[in-house]
N, C-alpha and C positions, 0 to 999 in steps of 0.2 A: 378387725377392731377398727371400725370406720366412724368418722365423725369428729375427730379431735379438733380439726380446723374450724368446722362449723360451730362446735361447742364454744370455742373461744370467741369467734365472731359474734355470736349471739350475746356474749357478755362484754363486748367491746374490748377484748383482750387480744394480745398478739398470738399468732398461731403457735409460737413456742410454749405459751401457757397451756394451750390445749394439749400439746404433746406431753407436757409434764403431768397434767391431770390424767391423761391416758395411761402413762407409765405407773403412776401411783395406783390407779384402778387395776392395772394388770397384777401388781403385787397382791392386792386384796383378792383378786380372782384366783390366783394360784393357791392362796391360802384356803379359799372356799372350796375349790375343787379337790384339794388334798384332803381337807376335812370330810368331804362327802364321799371319799373313797374312790374317786375316778382313777383309772390306771394310767391314762395318757391324756394330756392336754396339749394341743398344738395351736399356736397363735401366728397370725400373719402380721408381722411387725414392719416389714419393709420389702416391697415388691421389686422385681427387676425393672419395672416401669417407673418406680419412684426415683430412679437416678436422673430422670428428666426434670425433676423439680429444681427450683432455684438452688444454686450451689451452696449458699449460706444456710438455707433450711436443711439441706442434706447433711452438711457438716454438723449443724446443731443436733440433728436427729442421731447421727452416729455417736456423738459425744454423750448425749443424754442416755442412749441405750447402753453403751459400754459402762458408764458410771453407775447407772441404775442397777444393772445386773450385778456389778461388783458390790454395790451397797446392799443388795438383797441376798447376796450369797450366804451370810450367816443364818438367815431365816430359812433358806432352802436346805441348808445343812441340818438345821434343827428339825425340820419336818421330813428329813430323809428323802428329799426330792432330787431326782437325777436330771441334769440339764443336757439337752441335745440340740445342737445348732444345725439348721438345714438351709442350704443355699450356696450361692457363689461367694463364699467368704473371701476368696482371693481378690475380690474387687474392693474390699475395705482397705482403708489406710492401715499400715502395719500396726500402729499403736492401738487402734481399736480392735483389730482382728486378734492380736496377741492377748489383749486383756480378756476378750470374750472366750477364746480357746482355753486360757488358763483356768477360768472358772469352770468351764465344761470338764476339764481334766480333774480338777479337785473334787468335783461332785460325781465323778464317774462310778464310784463304788457304792453310791447310795442305792437302796433297793425299794424305795417307795414309788410315788407317782413319777412318771417320766414327763418332763416339761419341755416341749419342743418349741423353738422359736425359728420361724422362717424369715431369713434375712437375705436380701438380694435374691429373692426366690420368685420363680415363675413356673407354673405347671407345664406349659409347652416346652420351655427350655429344659426342664427336668426330664421330660420324656425323650426329647431329642438327645440329651446327654446319655441316657440309658441305651438308646439304640446305637449311638456312636461307640460306646463302650463294648457293646455286643459285637459290632462290626470289627473293632480292633482285636477282639478275641477270636475272630474268625467264625463266629456262630452264624448258622444259616437256618436251622430248624428251630425257630425261636418260639418259646411258650410264654404265656402270661407270667408264669413263675419266674422265668428268666428276666423279664422286664422289671417285675417288682423287686427282685433281688439287687437291681442296679439303680434304684431310685434312692433319693436322700433318706427316705423313710424305711429302707430295708431293715427287716427284723421287727418292725412295729406293726400292730394290727391296723387294718383300714378303719377310718373314722365311722362311728355309728351316727353321729350328729354333727352337722355343720351349722354354726350360728353366724348370722350376718347382722351387724348393728346399723343404726342410723337411717333406717327406712329404705335402704337400697335393696333392689331385688335382682342381684346378679352375683356371680361367684368370683369374678375378677381374677381368673387364671390361678385359682387356689386348689391344690390337691386334685387336679383333674382326673388322674388315673385312679387315685386311691378312693375318691368319693363316689364312685360309680353307683353304689347302692346305699349311700348315706342318706339319712333324713335331713331336711333343711328346715331351719327356723329363722324367720326374719323379724328382728326387733325394731321398733320405731324409735327407740332412744339412741342418742349419740353414745359412743363408747365410754366416755368418762362417767356417764350416768347409768351404765349397765352394772348394777350392783348385785349383791347376793340374791336379793328378792327377784330381780329380773332373770338371773341365772336359774333359779329354782322354777320360775314360770316356764322357761325353755325346757328344762328337764321334765317337768310335769307334762308338757305338751308332747314331748317325745315318748314318754312312758305310755301314753294313750294310743299311740299309733301301732298299726299292725304291719310288720315288715314281712313281705312275702318273697323277696329276692327272685322275682320272675315266676314264682309258682302260682 
């Protein structure tokens, strides 16, 4: 979900306004994906590299995300959406981490779309963590299934489609293992402007592709 800062700059607004607009759009996107019948939606909200940003911006983002998810909880409950948090949550300040985990727990029995939020997440560190877990278990003859079972996404299907907004053409350390055979779609609009119409354009483009999985 890229482009919040540039969206704000274009409108002569502070970066915080862009992040707020991005969060509001995320709520709309979750609604749209749930209504369309998607089984899993995974969003990249805060990368492990984002910790290098200005400390005040990081604090503002943490507060915005925790408050936003708590605020949106009733709507997720109404839509039967299950929340799953992926990443190094131990790096978050306790008050933010506990608020997020509490919402995840309260929505854990829902049976509709699974909404995954990647927080303090990096694809390389996720894979490294998986191999460290396997080493600690004494595993030597390691299979792909062994690795997948120790990723944050264990139990979830691999993504079919990865969407990148804001006109950037890179994957930025996102779901490196899981997206080996995913289709990619790059949108030119900033994330706050990625509305339901843009989502449907991406899904239509995906539907026209032939997936061969190496065959």
